[in-house]
N, C-alpha and C positions, 0 to 999 in steps of 0.2 A: 504494500500500501502504501510507503513511504516515496518507490521508485516510482512509483507511478502519477502520486502527487508530486514531485521532483520535476517528471518527463512533464507535468500540466503545466509547473512554475517556468519553466523553459520556450516552451510552444508560448507561453505567454507574454512574456520578457519579449520573447521576439517580435511575438504579432503587433507589439504595442512600441517597439523601439526601445529600450529601457529596463534594464537587467533589476526584476523587482526582487532578487534571493543573493546572498555570497556565493550560492552554489552556480546560480545560472550565468555570471559574467563569464564564467573563463567559455563557456557553449557560449553565449550570447558575441562573445569573441571572435570564436569560428566562425559563426555562420551568424556575421549580423545584417539580415534579411527576413523577411516574414517566412513561416513555416509551408510544409507544402513544398509540392511538386514544381509549384510554380512559383515560390517564392522567391527567385533567383532575376524572374523577369522584370523589363520594365513596368512598373506599373503607369496606368493611368491617372492624371492627377483625378484629386479628390475633389469632390465638391464641399462647399464650405460646410454644410450640414455634416456630411462624413469628417471633415477638420478637425470640430467643436466635439464631433459623437468622440472620436477618438482621444482628443485632452479628457476631457471629461471619464473616459474607461483609464484612462493614466493613473487619473486622482484618484478615483474609486479601490482599483488594484495598490496603490502605493501604500491604503491604508488598512486595504483587506477587509474593506467592507461590502456593505449590500447596499443596492440601487436605493431602496428606500430609505437606509441610513443615512445617506447622502443628499437625498432628496430632504429630508425635515431639516439635517444642518443647512445647508444651503437656506431653504425657509426662513433658518431663525437667522445665519447671517445676513437674509439680506432686511430684517428688520429691526438691526442694530443699527449704531449710528458709523460713518466711512464709508470704506470702499467695500463691495458686498465681498469680491471676491479675496482678498484680504482680512476678513472676518471670515469667510470659510475654513482656509488654510489654518488660521488661527485657534477655530472653535474646535476642529479635527485633531490639529495637533497637541490641546489639552485632556483628550482621551488619556484615560489611566493605559492603556494597552501601547499606546504609542510615545508615553512618558516612561514606561519601562523599558525601552529599546531606546530611544536617547541615552535614557541612561547608563548603556551597559547593561545592565541585568539580562538581556537576549540578543539574541545574534538576532535573530529576524522576527519580522514583527507576526509571526505565525508561533513564534516560540513565546513570543511577551504576551501575547494573547493565553497561550496553554498557561504559562504562569500565573493568569490571573484568575480564569477560571478553575484551576486547579487551588485556589484558594492559597496562594505563596506570599500574595501584597496584601502590605495593611495599608493604608491612608489614616496620617494621624492616628497611627495606633490601635485602629480597628479594620477588620477583615471587611476586604472588598474583591468580589469575584463578577463584576461588571466589567469588561473591557473597555465599553461606553460612557463608563463612569468620567464627569468631568471633572477636573483636578482643578481647584481656584489656587490664585497665588497666595503662597505662605503656608501652602499645604505640602506636608511632607509625605513621602511614600520608600516605605520599607519593606525589603525581604524579611519576613516573619522570621524571627530568630528558628523556631524549631527546622524551618525550611533553607538554612545559611550554611549546613554541614552538606548538604546534598551537593553531588558533582555538579551540576549545570552554575549551581551561583558560586562554589569555589573557584571553577573555571572564570565565570563573569568579574569576581571580587580581586581575581591575579590581573586584569585588564587584558583579557584576551581578545576582547570583542573591536578593541580600537581600533585595530587593523581594517577592520570594515565598517564600522560605523562612524567614523574618522573625528575628528574634533569634538569635544561639548560645546554642544550650543546656548550661549551665554543667558538664555533665559532658565539654567538651569545650574542648581550647587548642589554637586555629588561627591559623596563618599564611597569610591568604591568599596574600600577596604571592609567599611564598615554595612556596605548593600544598603547604603540611604543613598536619596535625593529631595533635592525642596525645589518646585518651583516656585523663584523668588518671585516673577513676573511673567503677565500676559506677553507670550512670543509675538516676534513681529514676520511678518511672510519673510523677508529678504533673510531671515534668519534659520528658516526651516529648510533642513535636508531632505528637499523632494524637489522632482524635475516634472512644473506644470506650468501651465499659459492659465493662469485661473481664469484673465478676461474670458478665453474662447468657454473655459464653464460655465460661466455667468450666462454667457451667451446663448448658450447652447439651453440653459433651463428659462430662458427670460424668452424663447422665439415664441 
């Protein structure tokens, strides 16, 4: 099952033009074109609708969420002050699973979500098992003390995931050896490490 999931992720990465997981990177570098027998063929120019749809799919895939979840977040972002696209990314980035990943407690979004669902993560000392939980500035995320001795979290505490995740974003204050992180403020779009033209996503939902 893991191999089948990995193949799906690689195929999706090639279809969307971005590597969604570390494992997909090496395959994507070897085959930087779409999947299928016609993947190498020169494509016809895409319609405006197709371009906007693909960008929306890219955003959804990077957070690993369902269409309904993204749509609800977009509706919330549109009601807020400021630019809708920037609000959208900021709200998505404050999901608990996203912050578990950015903090370096997991290597992929799927692993981060699993850590939350399997009840390994505390927010302000309270167990939270909903990946979509919205973390507020000032709140502290921590791996449950009883879970910290588990091998995946010991690996994380040794900073083993930083080579994949890159620099720690400035909106997080992280102590990896303690498997503890605090959201110090609301993220800004330019600080969030995703590949997406959010204006195209806004245009897609506003059509």
